[in-house]
C-alpha positions in Angstrom: 75.6 92.8 87.0 79.3 92.3 87.8 81.9 93.7 85.4 84.1 91.6 83.3 87.0 92.7 85.4 85.3 91.6 88.6 84.5 88.2 87.0 88.1 87.8 85.9 89.3 88.7 89.4 86.9 86.2 91.0 88.0 83.5 88.6 91.7 84.2 89.3 91.1 84.1 93.1 89.2 80.8 92.7 92.0 79.4 90.6 94.6 80.5 93.2 92.6 79.0 96.0 92.3 75.7 94.1 96.0 75.6 93.5 96.7 76.2 97.2 94.3 73.4 98.1 96.0 71.1 95.7 99.5 72.0 96.9 98.4 71.3 100.5 96.8 68.0 99.4 100.0 66.9 97.6 102.1 67.7 100.6 99.7 66.0 102.9 99.7 62.8 100.9 103.5 62.8 100.8 103.7 63.3 104.6 101.2 60.6 105.2 103.2 58.2 103.0 106.3 58.8 105.2 104.3 58.5 108.4 102.8 55.2 107.3 106.2 53.9 106.4 107.6 54.9 109.7 104.6 53.4 111.5 105.2 50.0 109.7 108.9 50.3 110.7 108.0 50.8 114.4 105.5 48.0 114.4 108.0 45.6 113.0 110.7 46.8 115.3 108.4 46.0 118.2 107.8 42.5 116.9 111.6 42.0 116.5 112.1 43.2 120.1 109.5 40.8 121.4 111.1 37.9 119.5 114.5 38.9 120.8 113.2 38.8 124.4 111.7 35.4 123.8 115.0 34.2 122.3 116.9 35.5 125.4 114.5 33.6 127.6 115.2 30.4 125.7 118.9 30.9 126.3 118.5 30.9 130.0 116.6 27.6 130.0 118.1 24.1 130.0 119.3 23.3 126.5 117.4 20.3 125.3 116.8 19.5 121.7 113.3 21.1 121.7 114.6 24.4 123.1 117.6 24.4 120.7 115.2 23.8 117.7 113.0 26.7 118.9 116.0 28.9 119.3 117.2 28.1 115.7 113.8 28.8 114.2 113.3 32.0 116.2 116.8 33.1 115.2 116.0 32.6 111.5 112.7 34.3 111.9 114.3 37.3 113.6 116.8 37.7 110.8 114.0 37.5 108.2 112.2 40.2 110.1 115.4 42.3 110.1 115.7 41.9 106.3 112.1 43.1 106.0 112.7 45.9 108.5 115.7 47.1 106.4 113.6 47.0 103.2 110.9 49.1 105.0 113.6 51.4 106.1 114.8 52.0 102.6 111.1 52.5 101.5 110.7 55.1 104.2 113.8 56.9 103.2 112.6 57.0 99.6 109.2 58.3 100.6 111.0 61.0 102.7 113.1 61.9 99.7 109.9 62.3 97.6 108.4 64.5 100.3 111.5 66.7 100.2 111.5 66.8 96.4 107.8 67.7 96.5 108.5 70.5 99.0 111.3 71.8 96.8 109.1 71.7 93.7 106.5 73.8 95.6 109.1 76.4 96.6 109.6 75.3 100.2 113.3 75.3 100.9 113.7 74.9 104.6 113.3 71.3 105.8 114.7 71.4 109.4 111.2 70.9 110.9 110.5 68.1 108.5 113.7 66.3 109.6 112.5 66.6 113.2 109.0 65.3 112.5 109.9 62.4 110.3 112.8 60.6 111.9 113.6 57.4 110.1 115.3 54.9 112.2 118.6 53.3 111.2 118.8 49.9 109.6 119.3 46.9 111.9 122.0 44.3 111.8 121.1 40.6 111.7 121.8 38.6 114.9 124.7 36.2 114.8 124.2 32.4 114.9 123.6 30.8 118.2 
């Protein structure tokens, strides 16, 4: 039969292991939140780029009323997407901040690698009127 000291040591070890697992899970969730935000940003940036290419192709065509109408609608749509992109950018920056705060709370003070892994793109400017 194990001694009371051995039982206490085992309980302490189990508690320490559980705390380490929970710390890892918290950091993992915070990192995934930043990754997801950056993925949404990149996806929207690709959509904006596709629409910009389409807008440029319209500009090279003969300017009739139908093309001008499509240009105007696409221009407005791109600017709405840019607003959404900038909102997502702020969300990603906030989630990155939460990750850093979580790391600090857990005693992790060096964040250079984190800055390299989670690069949040800069905000975009709206395109000017046609």
